[in-house]
N, C-alpha and C positions, 0 to 999 in steps of 0.2 A: 608637680606639674613642671615639666620641662620648658626651657625658653624656645620661642619659635627658631627655626633654623635659619641661618644666614649663610651666604656664600655663593659659590660657583656651581651651576648645574652641568652635568655631563649631557651632550647631545651627540647622538648618531644618526645615521639615515641608512635604513634597510634597502638595498637597492633590489627591488624585485623586478629586476631588468627593465621593464617600461612603466611599472606601476603596479599597485595591487589589485586593481580592477580589471576584468577580462578585456575591456573596451578600451584600454590605454593605448594601444597600437594604431587606433584610428585618428589619433591627433594629426592634423595636417602638419605639424612641425616634424613628423618622423616619416622617413622613407620606408619601403617594405623591408628593408635590410638593416634597419636602425640597430638592432641588439648585436649585429655581427660588424658593424661599422666602428673601426678605431676611434674616430673622432667623437662618436657618441660617448664612449668611456671616458676619453680624455675631458670632454665637456662636464660629466658628472663629477669626476674628481676635482676639477678646478672650480666648479661651483660650490662644492662643500668645502674646499679650501678658502675660498672667497668669504665664506660665512664663518670661518675659523672653527668648523665642526671638528669634534674630537675623532670622529671615525666614521668610515663607510663600511657597511656590511654586504657580502655577497654570497650566496648559498651555491654548494655544489648541487647537482641534479642527476642522480645516478640512473634515472627513468624518465621517458617522455611522458608529458600530461596528455590530457585530452584536448586537442587544439580548439575544439568547439566551446571549451568551457575555461581553459587555463591559458590566460594571456602570455604567460611565461613558460609555454610548454617546450620551447628550445632554450637551452642554456649553454653558455661557455664555462670552461673550467676557471674557477675563481683565482687561484694563485697566479696563473698566466695573465689572467686579465688585469689583476691588481699590479703584477709586476710592469705592464705596460702604463698603467695610470701612475705608477710609483715615479716614472721617468718624467711625467707631465706635472708633478706636484712635489712639495717639499716637506709639509708639515701634517697633513690630514693622515689619520690613522687608517690602515688597511686591514679589514677583519675578514677572514676566510672561514665560511661555515662548512666544515668538512666532517663526515661521518667516521665513527670508530667501527661501524659494522662491516663496511666494505672497503677500507683501506688498509694499508700495511704500515705498522708503526714506524719502521725504519724509513721507508720512502716517504712518508708524510713528514716525519722530523726533519729529513734532509731538505724537503721542498719548502716547507715553512721557514726553516731556519734561514735558507738561501734568500727567500723574499724579505725576511727581517733584516739580514745583512744588507742586501743591496738597496732596501728602502731607508737605510739609515736609523733602523730601529723603530719601524712603524707597523709591524705586522701583529696581528692577532689572530688566535685560533678559537672560534665558536665551536665548542664540542656538542656534537649530537649523535644520536643513534638512529639508524634508518629504519622506517616502518613501511610496510607495504610489499606485496608480492611482485609487483611490476619491476622495482629495483632489484629484487633477489633473483628474478629470472635473467636479468643482464649478466649475472655472475654465476650462472649454471645451477641455481638453486630454486626449489619450488615455492620458498616462502622465506621471509626473514626468521631468525631464530627468535625464541620466546622473550617477553620483555625481561625476565630477570636475568637470563643468559647474555641479552644484549648490554644490560647495564654492568654486569659482572665483567664482560670483555671490555667494556669502555673504561671502567675503573683500571683495569690492568694495562689497557692500551695507553692510558695517560701516563701511568707509572714508568713505561717503558720509555715513552716520548721525552719525559722529563730527565730520565737517566740519559738518554742519548744526548740531549741538549747540554747536559752537565759534562758529558764526556768530551763535547766540543771545547769547554772551557779549560777542563783539567787535562786532556789528552789521555785519561785513563780509560781502558775498555770497559765495556758493559757486559756482564755475564749473567743473564736473565733466564730463569727456566720456571715457568709458571704453567697455569691451567691452559692458557690460550696461546701463548708466545714463548718460543726458545730463541734466544739470541745471544750472539758473542760478538762483540765488535764495537766500533765507536764511529763517531761522525768525524769527518774530516773538513767540514764546513767551520770557519772560524766563528766565534760568539759574535753577536751583533752589538751595537752601541747600548742596547738596552739588556744585552745578556741574552735574552731569548724571547719568543713572541708572548705577549699577553694572553692568558687563558680565560675564556668565557665560556659560558655553558648555557644551554637552551632545553631545559626539560623539567616539567612540572610534577613528575611522578615522585614519590618519597625517595626512591633511589636516586633519581636526578638531582633533587635537592640535597641529598648527602653528598653526592658527587660534588656538587657546587660547593657545598661548605668545606669540603676536603681541599679542592685544587683551584677553584675559580677565583679570578681577579674582577669578573664581572659576570652578572647573570642578565640574559636577554629573556626576561619573564614576560608572563601572559596574565594581565589583570584587567577586570572589567569594572571594578569598584574601588574607591579610595580606601574603603574599609578592609577589603580583602587584601589590597596591596600592602597596607600598614602590617597585617598579620603575617604575609609571605615575608616581607622585609625582615621583620624581627626573626622570624623562624630562620631564615639563610644566615643570618648574622650569628644566631646562637649556634647554628650548625658549624661555622667557621671557628668560634671559640671552643667548642666541643672538639675540634680537630687541632687545638693547640695554636690557633692564629688569633689575631686581633679582629674584631668587628668591622674595623675599618679597612681590612685586607680585601673585602669583596664589595663591589658596586652593584646596584641594582638598577636595570634599565629596561623597564616594560616597553613592548611595542605599542605604537599608537597609530591607527590607521586615520588618514587625513583627507578631508575635503575642505578647501579654504576658498573664501570669497571676501570681497570687500564689504558685503553685508551677510547676515545669517540667511536671509532669503536668497541671496546669490549663491552662497555656499550650498544650500540644500537644493537648489536648482541645478547646480553643477553635478552633485552627486546622483540626483534622479536622472539627468541626461546620460551620464556615464552608465548607470545601471541599465537604463532602457536600451542604450546601444549593445549592451551584452546579452547573453543568454538568459531567457526568461526563468530558468530553473536555477540562476546562480545561488540565490540565497539558500533554497532547499537543498542543493547539492552540497554546499559547504557544511550546512547543519548536520545533514545525514552522516557526513564523513566524521565531523566533530563528535557527535554523541554516540555513534555506533548504532544507528536505528534509521530506517528509511522514513524521513520525515514527509515524503510524498504520500504515504499511506495513512497519515493522522487525520483526523476530522478537523477541518481547517477553523471551525468556530467553537471548538472546545478547548480547554486547558490541557496542557501536556499530561498524559497519564502518569501515574506513579511508577509504573513498571519501566517508563522510558527514562526517567530522572533518577531512578535507583542506580547505585553504584553497579557497575558490570559484575556478573556473577563471577568471574575469573579475570581480574585485572591483568594477569599474565598473558592472556590471549586476546585482549582488547588492542586493536590495531591502531586506533587513533591516539592523540596525544592527552594523556591523562591531565595534564595541566590545563589545556584548553577545556576539555570536558568539565573539569571542576569549576572553572571560571563561568562557563555558560549555564550549568546547572544552578549555581548560586544565583546568577542573575534571574534566571526564570523563576526560581522559588521566591525570591524577593518580591517580584511584582505580579506572579501568577497570570500572565497573559494568555489569551487563546493562541493557537499555533499561527493563525492568520495575523494577529497583532504582533507576534514576536518576528515573523518573517518581515514584516513591513518595517519592524524597528532595526532590523538588521542591515537594511540598506544605509543606516546612519551608525552602527556600531560595528560592523565588520565580521570578525570571527572570534577566537578566543582571545585575541587582542582587543582592546577597547578601540572604539571609534571615535572621532571628533569631527563634527561639521560646525563651521562657524567662521569668525573673522580671525585674522592675526591677533588682534587685541585679546579676543576670547581665549585663543590658544595659549597666549602669554599668561593669561589669568589662570588658565588650567594647570600649566606647567608650574607656575609659581605655587599655587595651592597645594598640589600634591608633593612638591619638593620640600615647602615649608612645613608641611605637616608630618614629615619623616615617613612618607610612603614610598619614595623612590630616591635615587641619586641623580636620576636623569631619565631621559627617554630615547628610544630608538624609533624615529619618525619614519612612517611609510605612506607616502602620498599616493593618492588615488592615481595620478597621472604624473610620472616623475618628471618629465621634461619641463613642465611649467610649474608644478607643485613645489620642486626643489628651490626654484627661483624666489617664490613667494616666502619659503622659510628663510632663505638666506638674506633677502632684501627688505622684509618686513617683519617677520617673527623675532629674528635675532636682534636687530636694532632695539625692539621693545624690550627684550630681556636685558640688553645692556644698559638702557636707561634705568631698569629697575635694580641694577648692580647685581644682577644674577649670571651676567655672562662676560667673558673676557672681550676686549677690543681688538686684540692682536695675539697671535700665538706667543706665549712666554715660555713655552716649554717645546722641545722637539720631539721626543720619543712618545709612542703611545702609553708607555707606562708612566712616564712623567705626567701626561694629560690626565691620566686617572688619579694619580697621587695628588695633583693639584686641586682636586675637587674638594668640597666641604666634607668634614667629618660626619660621622653619623649623630643625629640629633637626639638628645635624651636617653642614651643608652650607656650611661657610665658604667652600670653594673655588668655590661658585657665585656669590658676592657680586661685583658690579661693582667694578672698582678706584676708588679715590677720585680 
């Protein structure tokens, strides 16, 4: 039996523009143009830095969502947005989620390294592949490539980007001729104070996890249970060792959807009110997208049929996130709820990411429990409504973690890579360490 884990937890905030719930835009503190207002983004960055958070995450959005359902249907380009925030901050990491499906490796390598250089070594790249025909049509295609092709392209894409970043350091040209890319040249952007951006990955398919084990320094995971998180944590660490790395070279940060209040009753009331302000079909719509089956056609007062929970007949053609689907199905199988019961539960659990509704003290308990149990290295927190949810994280949750010795009182590292390296080592996994 290994000793309980001690040390420093990693904390990020996934900036889902205004918040993860569709009604977030209705806050009286937000104007109708909040998401395009420069001061809004400066406020988010400064708040995160006031809480000494490790990083803020922002995703690209190569397709418009449904405005009646998606509070974040409109998006700004994340590297430009974070460059603006970089000028207003000094220490917080700035992570860009950018797809390997519809970007060009040379252009993205140059853009990210430029952000990393000008921010003083604070940039990170969260590697994803794009799913969904809407994005493909923006690029003149009827649909996205199949899952295997997307991940094969992603692996080669990352190889090319890393080679280009190395060319910035050495001045030696890259000569790459692969299945997806032909490239001869080098970057003229100088290396940053941390050398190159930190690599993170957000994909739960087997190929996604292998990609994470080979390249990622952080994984933006989707976990609904502590037991599942421990299993995934060890799997990714072992994948890293199998790729010739050390288990501590990759940090695991699951998403956690939050509704916080001064009491548990207040937190549930806040969550209910925000859900009620949004579209009534919100829970059924996200569940349908996540499991690949129209949940609105299921009998509400019966359990989920086995044919819905069974693995997709062909994972290569399943358009949703396999990681999200796996987490959701495990949760349903464990409790065997009726469809109505599960949709009611999702008001408090969210999506493929776990949900949390409660007080700052209870959230600190949750973070400490999962961290000390060896299920996570930290969390990527996702408030229901960002403008005030982030304030509670910074002013109430972080001080509680500090009192427990789980979080720093001030930044003692400057680059994002240093923030990650300062976190605690993997608990109870000495067998995964590479031999000397």
